N, C-alpha and C positions, 0 to 999 in steps of 0.2 A: 588412497585410492589404489586399488587396482590397476594394471596398466590397460588402455581402452584396446580395443580389438579394431584394426583397422581406420584410423585416421585420414578423413577424406582431404586432401590438402586445399580441394576448391572449397570449402566449406570456409567462407569468412571468420569463423571464430577458431581456426586451428592456424596455429602460425608454425614458421619454420627456422630451426636453430641453427642450419647447417654453416652460415655463415660465421660463427662463433665458433665452431669446432671444439674442440677440449681445450682452449685455453685458458685457465684459469685469469679472471682480471678481462678476459675482453668483454668488450660491451656495444650493444645495436640498441638504437634508439626509432620508436617507427610511430604512427598515426596511423589511425583508422577511423574509414565512418561506416558501418555496417545497418542495416536493418536488426530492430529487435524481434529476438525470439519469442516465440509463442508464451505467456502467463509469464514476463518479467517484472517481478514484484511481488505483493502480498493479494492473493489470490481473496479477491471479493469485497477488498478496501483502496488499495491505490497501486497501482502497475507502469508499464511504461508498454503504452499498444501493439501491439504486436506489428513490425514492418516500420513502424518509429524511427528516426534517426536516432544510433547512440555513437557517440564521439570516444574514442580510445587514444589515449598515451597511453605507449609500455617504453617499459627501459626492460633489455634482456641482459646479464648477466655472467656470464660462464663463472661456475666455482666448481670444486672439487666435485661434489657431488651430483650437479646436474646444472640447471639452468635456473637464478633467482629472477623471477619474474615479479615486477613493481609497475603498477599502474593507475590511472585514474578513468573512469568512465564519467561521461558526463550527457543525459539525455533529460528530458521533458515528462514528467509521469502526469495520469490523469486520475481521479477516481471523485469520491464525494464524500463533505462535507458533514462526520457525524456528529455535529450540532445542527445544522439547519437544511441536511440532505440536497443542498445545490453541487452541483456539478465546481469542481475546481480543478487546475492545473498547477504543478508546481517545478521547480527545478531540481532535479538530483545529480551529486556528483558523489560518487562511491570509490573509494582507495581501496586498493588493493596490492596484497603478497603473496606470494607464493611458492614456495620450491619445486620445481619441477625434474625428479630423481632421474639419473642415467639407469633402467633397468637393470644394468650389472654393477651397481655400484654400492657400499654398506653407507652408514649413515658419515663416517669416516672418506667418502671418496674413491675407498680402495674396491676393486673388482673383486667381486664373488664370483663362483663356477655355478651356480643355479638361481638366480633370481628368485623371487617369492617362496624361499623356502620358512619364511616367518608370515603367516596368512593375517596374522592381527595386526602386523606394523604396517601391512602393504595396506591394510586399507584405510588408513591415516594418513599415506602418501600419495603422490600425484608423482605419476611417471610420463617421460617421453619415450615416443615412441618412431623410431627412427627419426630421429630427429625433429619432430612434430610434438605439439603439446593443444589441448583442447581448454580453450579457455571460459568456455561456457558455463562448466561449473562453478567457476572463482566467481565468474561475472554476477550470477545470478546468486549468490550467496550476498556480496560485496552490496547488489542492487538493497536486497530486503533489508539488511542491515541500515542503509540510508536513510529509507524510507520511514516517516512515522508509522506507528500501530494505530491511531487516532488521530488521521490527518483532519485540520478546518482550512476554513475559506479564509479564516483571519483570526489572530490569535483571539481578539476582543468575542467574535461572534457569542450574541447574545444566546441562539438556537431559536427554537418554535416555541410558541406561547402551548403551555400546555392542558389549557382548554379548548382552545379551535383550531392550534395548528398552525396560526398563522407566522411566518416569516417576521420575529422583531426584528431583523436590523430595517427592513423595510419601513416600518414604523415605528418610532424608537417611544411614545406616549401611549403605544395600543395595551389595554388592561380594560378587568372587567370589574364591575362592582361586586363586593364578596360577601354574600346573603350569608347571614348563622344562620348555620343550621336550626338552631335551637327555636328560632323563631318560623323560620320557613313554615311550617304546619300550621300556625298561627293565622300568618298572614291567608292562608290559604282557608280555614274556618271563614275569617273575618269578611273575605271574599264570596264566601256560599250565603251568609248570613244576608251582605248587601243584597245580591242577588235573590233571594226571598222576599225581603224588603220588599224591594223593587216588584215583586210577583204580587206581592198582597194590597200592594198600592193601587195597582191596575187592576185587580181585581175589585175594589172597593168603589170605584170611578164609574163604573155603570149604573149602580143600586143608589149612588146618591143622584145621577141624573133622572132616574127613574121618578124618585124621592118628587124630584122640582113637576116634573113634567105633571104629577097628579097634584 
């Protein structure tokens, strides 16, 4: 990834590595609680709500090429069960590691006169800017990989009834009597015939009464 333009040190996801200097082997451990940025997760499926707390544990290690960042992010994600469509919450723990390179160093840590000569290589690299690095792109990728593509409220969620949409977990004995479609038409015809017979019988009864009166 090409160098970012003017990182803001006030951004909670921007970190300063000045304390490490360029001393290979120097270490720094950090913990920070931040508010989740917008759209942190799999859009429309499951994700960490904007503003929800995200706990970060970071290990910064100075190496020849730059600063190696290793860390873990913990938060609570929200989404919808893909089987029964009920809201759900799940704990997410995302691990990540990335090398943030000095803009003036090559892959072997040697200083180069004009950084960024190879644009294709720059697209795949993360850079330090004035000793700062932005963790947000790395955090987003890690959280997406840690989240399930098809979240469920429980592993054995039975889902919804295919006929009426009832939630099967609420009624384990829920079922519908199966009707053989080959007999459905005959049952309808039988019902029609029975109705016709009743009509004929009701029509004959007045005649009989009239004869009896005569």
